[in-house]
C-alpha angles and dihedrals in degrees: 000000000000139000138182133191114184117188123180135171127208125193112214110203122231122260134194091270103040141024123251120265142177124242119204120200124192119184121183132194127175129178134180117186136178122192125190120183132183123194114225098178142333088291109025132067136170128199152150132236121194118189138178128184154156125221132177089189093056095042090243124142088179136001127185124185135183114194118181107185147178126210134195124195116199089207122055112265088239085075095052093113089062110028144354136185108183137176115198126186126186134172130179150120126295123197119198129186108191131213091217133017111275130234086261093056096254127138091177134000145175114221135173117225136181130204135191120192128185114194135181124194127183123181116195138161090269095052143275134310123199125186127175140174116198132190123188131173140165113243095221090061122015089197087072097079145122132211116196133182117194131184130184130179124187111193115194116234097174138255092056095308125118138171110242121201120176139162143167140196123198140183103214123204102135103083097127089147098067113124116246093223091059122218130299121241088255093052091049093050092047093043088229094155137019117273127217112268139161098205136024129194124181134176132181135179125185149136117268124202118196130186129180128051114336088218097060093091094053101050090107120354097176113129091007087149089065099040144337120273109196130001151192135206114274138173124201124202117195 
């Protein structure tokens, strides 16, 4: 379960033609997820993730997802503390209730989607490397899809500190949630809702501090592409 309320205020200075004013932006996101996994062998697993959420940014008053999935790990799961090469496939229904009518004329809709994720994880003395390639598409229209490559490197500095470098590149064609009316100039400046885009590239670098057992995050890494299974307290500084 997670939630986020982001409130920001911007003071717009006065000009010769208008007085100054203050703009307040509140952006809310809530998510509730349940993940159940069953091990079939040292390589295969099956599971189900059920999720519900609310997002101002994605124009969603309510979202509900059912994701039955199957996962294969090339390496035995007994080696998960050292290395993983997994392939995870899930397919299932998604229900969306929108805040505003979408560019496709929908105020709510039920759509089937499928997703295939290939992930590689290597844990060494120097740190951890994560690479993943993810494909998602809606089954009613294969043109509504997204392809995303993500990389993350955590380089140990000692005493709980590490240097974290991550980045992603995505081809984006799955934005069925965009409002038909578009966004006002104020909403665009405040990044209140997602904007139409064909490609997305992000990079981050920061210092991570972790306390607690270093083994908490590797108790059970099955279906980590769908949801975390284990955790420890962390702070990130960008």
